[in-house]
C-alpha positions in Angstrom: 14.7 -15.9 23.6 15.8 -12.7 21.8 18.8 -11.0 23.2 18.2 -7.7 25.1 18.6 -4.6 22.9 21.9 -2.8 23.2 21.5 0.1 25.6 19.1 -1.4 28.1 15.8 -3.1 28.5 13.0 -0.6 28.0 9.5 -0.9 29.5 6.5 -1.9 27.4 4.6 0.2 24.9 5.1 1.8 21.5 7.1 4.7 22.9 9.4 2.4 24.6 10.2 0.6 21.4 11.0 3.9 19.7 13.4 4.8 22.5 15.6 1.8 21.5 18.3 3.4 19.3 19.0 0.2 17.2 15.3 -0.3 16.5 14.8 3.3 15.6 17.6 3.1 13.1 16.2 -0.1 11.6 12.8 1.5 11.1 14.2 4.8 9.8 16.2 3.0 7.1 13.4 0.7 6.1 11.0 3.7 5.9 13.3 5.7 3.7 13.9 2.8 1.3 10.2 2.0 1.1 9.4 5.6 0.1 12.0 5.3 -2.7 10.5 2.0 -3.8 7.1 3.7 -4.0 8.6 6.3 -6.3 10.4 3.7 -8.4 7.4 1.5 -8.9 5.9 4.3 -11.0 9.0 6.0 -12.3 10.7 2.9 -13.6 7.8 2.1 -15.9 7.8 5.6 -17.4 11.6 5.6 -17.6 11.6 2.5 -19.7 8.8 3.7 -21.9 10.7 7.0 -22.3 13.8 5.2 -23.2 12.5 2.4 -25.5 8.8 3.1 -26.2 8.5 -0.7 -25.8 6.1 -2.5 -23.4 8.2 -5.7 -24.0 11.3 -3.9 -22.8 9.5 -2.8 -19.7 8.3 -6.3 -19.1 11.8 -7.7 -19.4 13.2 -5.2 -16.9 10.5 -5.9 -14.3 10.8 -9.6 -14.8 14.5 -9.5 -14.4 14.2 -7.9 -11.0 11.4 -10.3 -9.9 13.2 -13.4 -11.1 16.5 -12.5 -9.4 14.6 -11.8 -6.2 12.7 -15.0 -6.1 15.6 -17.2 -7.2 18.0 -15.8 -4.6 15.6 -15.5 -1.7 16.7 -18.7 0.0 20.3 -17.8 -0.5 19.6 -14.3 1.0 18.0 -15.8 4.0 20.9 -18.2 4.6 23.4 -15.4 4.2 21.5 -13.3 6.7 21.7 -16.1 9.3 25.4 -16.7 8.4 27.2 -13.4 8.0 27.4 -10.3 10.2 24.0 -8.7 9.8 24.8 -5.0 10.0 27.4 -4.9 7.1 25.2 -7.3 5.1 22.2 -4.9 5.4 24.3 -1.8 4.7 25.9 -3.6 1.7 22.6 -4.7 0.2 21.2 -1.2 0.4 24.3 0.3 -1.1 24.1 -2.2 -4.0 20.5 -1.3 -4.6 21.3 2.4 -4.5 24.1 2.0 -7.0 21.9 -0.1 -9.3 19.1 2.5 -9.4 21.6 5.3 -10.0 23.0 3.3 -12.9 19.5 2.9 -14.3 18.9 6.7 -13.9 22.1 7.4 -15.7 21.3 5.2 -18.7 17.8 6.8 -19.0 19.1 10.3 -18.6 21.8 9.7 -21.3 19.1 8.3 -23.6 21.1 5.1 -24.1 19.0 2.3 -25.6 20.7 -0.4 -23.4 17.8 -2.6 -22.3 20.1 -5.5 -21.4 22.1 -3.2 -19.1 19.0 -1.9 -17.4 17.7 -5.4 -17.0 21.0 -6.5 -15.5 20.9 -3.6 -13.0 17.3 -4.4 -12.1 18.4 -8.0 -11.5 21.2 -6.7 -9.2 18.6 -4.7 -7.3 16.4 -7.8 -7.0 19.3 -9.9 -5.7 20.1 -7.3 -3.1 16.5 -7.2 -2.0 16.6 -11.0 -1.6 19.1 -10.4 1.2 17.5 -7.2 2.8 13.9 -8.4 2.9 14.3 -11.4 5.3 17.2 -9.6 7.1 15.1 -6.6 8.2 12.5 -9.0 9.7 15.1 -11.1 11.4 16.8 -8.0 13.0 13.7 -6.8 14.8 14.0 -9.4 17.7 17.7 -8.5 18.0 16.8 -4.9 18.7 13.8 -5.4 20.9 12.9 -7.6 23.8 10.1 -10.1 23.4 7.4 -8.0 25.1 8.0 -5.1 22.7 7.9 -7.2 19.4 4.2 -6.5 18.8 4.5 -2.8 19.1 7.8 -2.7 17.2 6.5 -4.6 14.3 3.4 -2.4 14.2 5.3 0.8 14.3 7.7 -0.5 11.6 4.9 -1.4 9.3 3.0 1.8 9.9 6.2 3.7 8.8 6.9 1.5 5.7 3.3 1.3 4.5 2.8 5.1 4.9 6.1 5.8 3.1 5.2 3.4 0.2 1.7 5.0 -0.1 3.1 8.5 -0.1 5.9 7.6 -2.6 3.5 6.0 -5.0 1.0 8.9 -4.7 3.6 11.6 -5.5 5.5 9.6 -8.1 3.4 10.5 -11.1 3.6 14.3 -10.3 7.3 14.0 -9.6 7.9 12.3 -13.0 5.9 15.1 -14.7 8.0 17.8 -13.0 11.6 16.5 -12.9 11.4 13.5 -15.3 11.5 9.8 -14.9 15.3 9.5 -14.8 15.6 11.9 -12.0 12.9 10.2 -9.9 14.7 6.8 -10.4 17.8 8.6 -9.2 16.0 9.8 -6.1 15.2 6.2 -5.4 18.9 5.4 -5.6 19.7 8.1 -3.1 17.0 6.8 -0.7 18.8 3.4 -0.7 22.1 5.1 0.1 20.4 7.2 2.9 19.0 3.9 4.3 22.5 2.5 4.2 23.8 5.5 6.2 21.0 5.0 8.8 21.8 1.3 9.1 25.5 1.9 9.3 25.0 3.0 13.0 22.9 -0.1 13.8 24.3 -1.9 16.9 23.0 -5.4 17.5 24.5 -8.4 19.4 26.3 -10.7 17.0 24.8 -14.1 16.2 26.6 -16.8 18.1 27.1 -19.9 15.9 29.3 -22.8 16.9 28.7 -24.9 13.8 30.6 -24.3 10.5 28.3 -25.6 7.8 28.1 -24.9 4.1 25.6 -22.5 2.5 23.5 -25.4 1.1 23.5 -27.0 4.6 22.2 -23.7 6.0 19.4 -23.5 3.4 18.5 -27.1 4.3 18.4 -26.3 8.0 16.1 -23.5 7.2 13.8 -25.9 5.4 13.9 -28.2 8.3 12.9 -25.4 10.7 10.1 -24.4 8.3 8.6 -27.8 7.6 8.6 -29.0 11.2 6.4 -26.0 12.3 2.9 -27.0 11.2 1.4 -23.6 12.2 4.0 -22.0 9.9 3.8 -24.0 6.7 0.0 -24.4 6.8 -0.5 -20.7 6.7 2.2 -20.2 4.1 0.6 -22.9 1.9 -2.8 -21.2 2.3 -1.4 -17.9 1.2 0.3 -19.5 -1.7 -3.1 -20.5 -3.0 -4.8 -17.2 -1.9 -2.1 -15.0 -3.4 -2.3 -16.9 -6.8 -6.1 -16.3 -6.8 -5.7 -12.7 -5.8 -2.9 -11.8 -8.2 -4.7 -13.3 -11.2 -8.1 -11.8 -10.3 -7.0 -8.3 -9.2 -4.0 -7.5 -11.4 -5.2 -9.2 -14.6 -8.9 -9.6 -14.6 -9.7 -6.6 -12.3 -8.8 -3.9 -14.9 -10.9 -5.7 -17.5 -13.9 -5.8 -15.1 -13.3 -2.2 -14.2 -13.4 -1.2 -17.9 -16.7 -3.1 -18.5 -18.5 -2.4 -15.2 -17.0 -0.2 -12.5 -15.0 2.4 -14.4 -11.3 3.2 -14.1 -11.8 5.9 -11.4 -13.7 3.5 -9.1 -11.1 0.9 -9.7 -8.3 3.2 -8.8 -10.1 4.3 -5.6 -10.7 0.7 -4.7 -7.0 -0.2 -4.9 -6.0 2.9 -3.0 -8.5 2.0 -0.3 -6.8 -1.3 0.3 -3.4 0.4 0.6 -4.8 3.1 2.9 -6.3 0.3 5.0 -2.9 -1.2 5.5 -1.8 2.1 7.1 -5.0 2.3 9.3 -4.6 -1.3 10.3 -1.2 -0.6 11.9 -2.9 1.8 14.4 -5.6 -0.8 15.0 -3.0 -3.5 15.6 -1.4 -1.5 18.4 -4.5 -2.3 20.5 -4.9 -6.0 19.4 -3.2 -8.4 21.8 -5.2 -11.7 21.5 -4.6 -14.8 23.6 -4.7 -16.9 20.5 -2.8 -14.7 18.0 -2.5 -17.1 15.1 -6.2 -17.9 15.1 -7.1 -14.2 15.3 -4.6 -13.5 12.5 -6.1 -16.1 10.2 -9.6 -14.7 10.9 -8.3 -11.3 9.9 -6.7 -12.7 6.7 -9.9 -14.4 5.4 -11.4 -11.2 4.1 -8.3 -10.6 2.0 -9.1 -13.8 0.1 -12.6 -12.5 -0.6 -11.5 -9.3 -2.4 -12.0 -10.6 -6.0 -15.6 -11.7 -5.1 -16.4 -8.4 -3.4 -15.5 -6.5 -6.5 -18.3 -8.4 -8.3 -20.8 -8.7 -5.5 -20.8 -5.1 -4.2 -22.5 -3.0 -6.8 -22.3 0.4 -5.0 -18.9 2.0 -5.6 -18.9 3.9 -2.3 -19.7 0.8 -0.4 -17.0 -1.2 -2.2 -14.4 1.4 -1.4 -15.3 1.4 2.3 -15.4 -2.4 2.4 -11.9 -2.6 0.8 -10.6 -0.1 3.3 -11.8 -2.3 6.1 -10.3 -5.4 4.4 -7.0 -3.7 4.1 -7.2 -2.8 7.8 -7.8 -6.3 9.1 -5.2 -7.7 6.6 -2.6 -5.5 8.2 -3.6 -6.8 11.6 -2.9 -10.2 10.3 0.5 -9.1 9.1 1.5 -7.7 12.4 0.4 -10.7 14.4 1.9 -13.1 11.9 5.3 -11.4 11.9 5.4 -11.1 15.6 4.6 -14.8 16.2 7.3 -15.8 13.8 9.8 -13.8 15.7 8.6 -15.2 19.0 8.5 -18.8 18.0 11.5 -19.2 15.7 15.0 -19.0 17.1 16.8 -15.8 16.1 19.6 -17.6 14.3 17.1 -19.4 12.0 14.6 -16.5 11.5 16.0 -15.0 8.3 15.9 -18.4 6.6 12.4 -19.3 7.8 11.3 -15.8 6.6 12.8 -16.4 3.2 10.7 -19.6 2.8 7.6 -17.7 3.9 8.3 -15.0 1.3 9.1 -17.6 -1.4 5.8 -19.3 -0.9 4.0 -16.0 -1.5 6.1 -14.8 -4.4 6.1 -18.0 -6.4 2.3 -18.0 -6.5 1.9 -14.6 -8.1 3.1 -15.3 -11.7 1.2 -18.6 -11.7 -2.1 -16.9 -10.8 -1.5 -14.1 -13.4 -0.7 -16.7 -16.1 -3.9 -18.7 -15.4 -6.3 -15.8 -15.0 -7.0 -15.0 -18.7 -7.5 -18.7 -19.8 -9.8 -19.3 -16.8 -11.9 -16.2 -17.6 -12.1 -17.3 -21.3 -13.3 -20.7 -20.1 -15.9 -19.8 -17.5 -16.5 -16.1 -18.0 -15.1 -13.0 -16.3 -17.6 -12.7 -13.5 -17.5 -16.4 -12.5 -13.7 -16.3 -12.7 -13.6 -13.4 -10.2 -16.2 -15.1 -7.9 -14.2 -18.4 -8.1 -11.0 -16.6 -7.2 -12.6 -15.1 -4.2 -14.1 -18.5 -3.1 -10.7 -20.2 -3.5 -9.0 -17.5 -1.4 -11.5 -17.6 1.4 -11.5 -21.4 1.6 -7.7 -21.7 1.6 -7.3 -19.2 4.4 -10.2 -20.4 6.5 -8.9 -23.9 6.3 -5.9 -22.9 8.4 -8.3 -22.8 11.4 -8.6 -26.6 11.1 -4.9 -26.9 12.1 -4.7 -27.4 15.9 -1.4 -25.5 16.2 -2.9 -22.4 14.7 -5.7 -22.5 17.3 -3.4 -22.9 20.3 -2.7 -20.0 22.7 0.5 -18.1 22.3 3.4 -19.8 24.2 4.6 -18.0 27.3 7.6 -15.6 26.6 10.6 -15.3 28.7 
């Protein structure tokens, strides 16, 4: 059972969660850093093009960050369950901030140092490999069990909104102050998050064993593989994410150019993201008796997105449908995260979360690599329809798992 938050045990409800100082600091730091990430997603691309005028150089930098993040996720999860969590979180944010400020400096000085920028991007990805599972694992250390649902919902509303706003204003910001300056702003948001997290007070993890880092990673795998409800959903999302990534990020723009138009495609993607924000407010009022089963039902429409793009011929209807899909997908995210925190011991949670994230991330490049050959083989429209069918079947199959259909265990 999670330890009581420092400063007392609040009553239920979203306001009660926000009254817990440790949780409030955790959310504020995460929201600030996600706003910066929203800026950087756009600004870094323009920064590298301004610096090198090379798409290959941009690809190298993006790949360096992603590769470091994926390769070190399990190590990051183990460290988060092994070392004092507050200094680890502050340190990871400080490293990310320093890395982004370094990139901004290179671009501002017009130095053609692609290898240096790629190295800094990899450093940022490595720091994120620690902070990503760590922020999830810290939630049950700041809130009591009955507040986890509201806490996760509020946290995700804040971070999704910040990411949406950051991405929305990034293009204009680059045009006004330049790509290097916007990447620098992202660096300062990481440092601001580090300041917010520096005052985070959580009970220390109590561990009586003294095992190696590899043994900790193995223990995380043992905790992951012995929970059938957990690995079955992760495996389903591994398949669904591969189908989605290939269809939406690779084939989607091609279909948009041929059929939908770029404006409609942009609105469709924005509708999904806006749905994530709306879904947070919906999730506040969803407290099902069988949370995993309801979560999976909410996830199934996500798998259908590639097929919906093809099947729904009216742009306005497509945008509305994707807004609704984004909404129910976010309900899944809240229920899923909350159930992990309730069912996995706090001292194992970061490691288990890292396996969950790894299962999702590994699938993305696979799906992207296979998308074009598949479209060449069967055609663009059948490839999108097939990707949607694969996603729906993979996610719906989770309902065949008895542990997924079981009621939530009693807390306390």
